[in-house]
C-alpha positions as CSV (number, residue, x, y, z in Angstrom):
1,M,53.8,-33.9,-1.9
2,A,55.9,-31.1,-2.4
3,G,54.7,-27.6,-2.1
4,I,52.0,-27.2,0.1
5,L,53.3,-23.8,2.3
6,R,52.5,-22.1,5.1
7,G,49.7,-19.9,4.9
8,E,47.9,-21.6,1.8
9,I,44.1,-23.2,2.6
10,R,44.3,-26.6,1.2
11,W,41.4,-29.1,1.0
12,A,42.4,-31.9,3.8
13,E,40.7,-35.2,4.1
14,L,40.1,-35.3,8.3
15,N,38.3,-38.6,8.7
16,P,38.8,-40.4,11.4
17,A,37.4,-38.7,13.3
18,R,36.6,-38.6,17.2
19,G,34.3,-36.6,19.1
20,N,34.2,-33.2,18.4
21,E,37.3,-33.2,16.0
22,Q,36.4,-31.8,12.8
23,S,35.5,-33.8,9.4
24,G,35.6,-35.3,6.5
25,L,37.0,-33.7,3.2
26,R,37.2,-30.4,4.0
27,P,39.1,-26.6,4.3
28,V,42.3,-26.4,5.9
29,L,44.7,-23.1,6.7
30,V,48.2,-24.8,6.8
31,L,49.7,-23.3,10.0
32,S,53.9,-24.9,9.5
33,H,57.2,-23.7,7.9
34,D,57.8,-25.1,4.1
35,V,60.1,-26.4,5.0
36,F,58.3,-28.1,7.7
37,N,56.2,-29.6,5.0
38,E,58.0,-30.3,2.9
39,R,60.8,-32.8,4.8
40,S,58.7,-34.1,7.2
41,G,56.0,-36.1,5.6
42,T,53.5,-33.7,7.9
43,V,51.4,-30.9,7.8
44,I,50.3,-29.1,10.6
45,A,46.7,-27.5,10.4
46,T,43.7,-26.5,11.6
47,A,40.8,-26.5,10.0
48,L,37.8,-23.8,8.4
49,T,34.2,-23.9,8.7
50,S,31.8,-22.0,6.6
51,Q,29.2,-21.9,9.4
52,P,29.2,-18.0,11.2
53,Q,30.3,-19.4,15.0
54,K,29.6,-18.3,18.1
55,A,33.0,-18.2,19.7
56,G,35.5,-15.7,18.9
57,F,38.7,-14.9,19.5
58,P,40.9,-16.8,20.2
59,L,38.8,-20.1,19.1
60,T,38.0,-18.6,16.1
61,L,38.8,-16.2,13.2
62,Q,37.0,-14.9,11.0
63,L,38.7,-14.5,7.1
64,E,38.7,-11.3,4.8
65,S,41.5,-12.2,2.3
66,T,41.8,-15.4,0.8
67,D,39.6,-16.3,-2.2
68,L,37.2,-18.7,-0.8
69,P,33.8,-18.4,-2.3
70,K,31.7,-18.4,1.0
71,Q,32.8,-16.1,3.8
72,S,35.1,-18.7,6.3
73,W,36.0,-19.0,10.1
74,V,39.9,-20.7,11.1
75,K,38.9,-22.9,14.0
76,I,42.2,-21.5,15.9
77,S,41.3,-24.7,18.3
78,Q,41.3,-27.3,16.0
79,I,44.8,-28.0,15.0
80,R,46.0,-31.1,13.7
81,T,49.2,-32.5,11.9
82,L,48.5,-34.6,9.1
83,S,50.3,-36.8,6.7
84,V,50.8,-35.1,2.8
85,E,48.2,-38.0,1.4
86,R,45.4,-35.9,3.2
87,I,45.9,-32.9,1.8
88,G,44.5,-31.5,-1.6
89,K,44.2,-28.8,-3.9
90,K,45.1,-25.6,-3.0
91,L,41.8,-23.2,-2.5
92,G,43.6,-20.1,-2.0
93,S,45.8,-18.6,1.0
94,V,45.7,-15.6,3.9
95,S,47.0,-12.9,3.6
96,A,50.4,-11.9,6.7
97,K,48.5,-10.1,9.0
98,E,45.4,-12.9,9.2
99,M,48.3,-15.4,9.4
100,D,50.4,-13.6,12.3
101,L,46.4,-13.3,13.9
102,V,46.0,-17.1,13.9
103,I,49.4,-18.0,15.9
104,D,48.3,-15.1,17.9
105,G,45.5,-17.0,18.9
106,L,47.5,-20.5,19.0
107,N,49.3,-18.5,21.8
108,E,46.9,-17.8,24.1
109,I,44.3,-21.3,23.9
110,I,47.8,-23.0,24.4
111,G,49.6,-20.2,26.9
112,G,52.8,-19.0,24.8
113,S,54.0,-16.1,25.3
């Protein structure tokens, strides 16, 4: 599937999942760069939820700039590499500022500089 862009929110099929991984058909935020998405056959994404989150940043980030029907949170700690075959319809996208915050949160979780 061509045309999957960084910062897009898309449906993705996350099954099978194990333990505390997010599962089922749910929205994800595409983190990987466009050229990676186009050439690798995979995307790097993180799950979204519409359930209010107790854990704050850097584990989750409340989104402000989407066209989603419900208030949503990016579950920054739920990052996955997914085949493009798992990726479906575009639901919206995040602002450049929110994308930067998600990447900052991920760097904080994994110890980036």
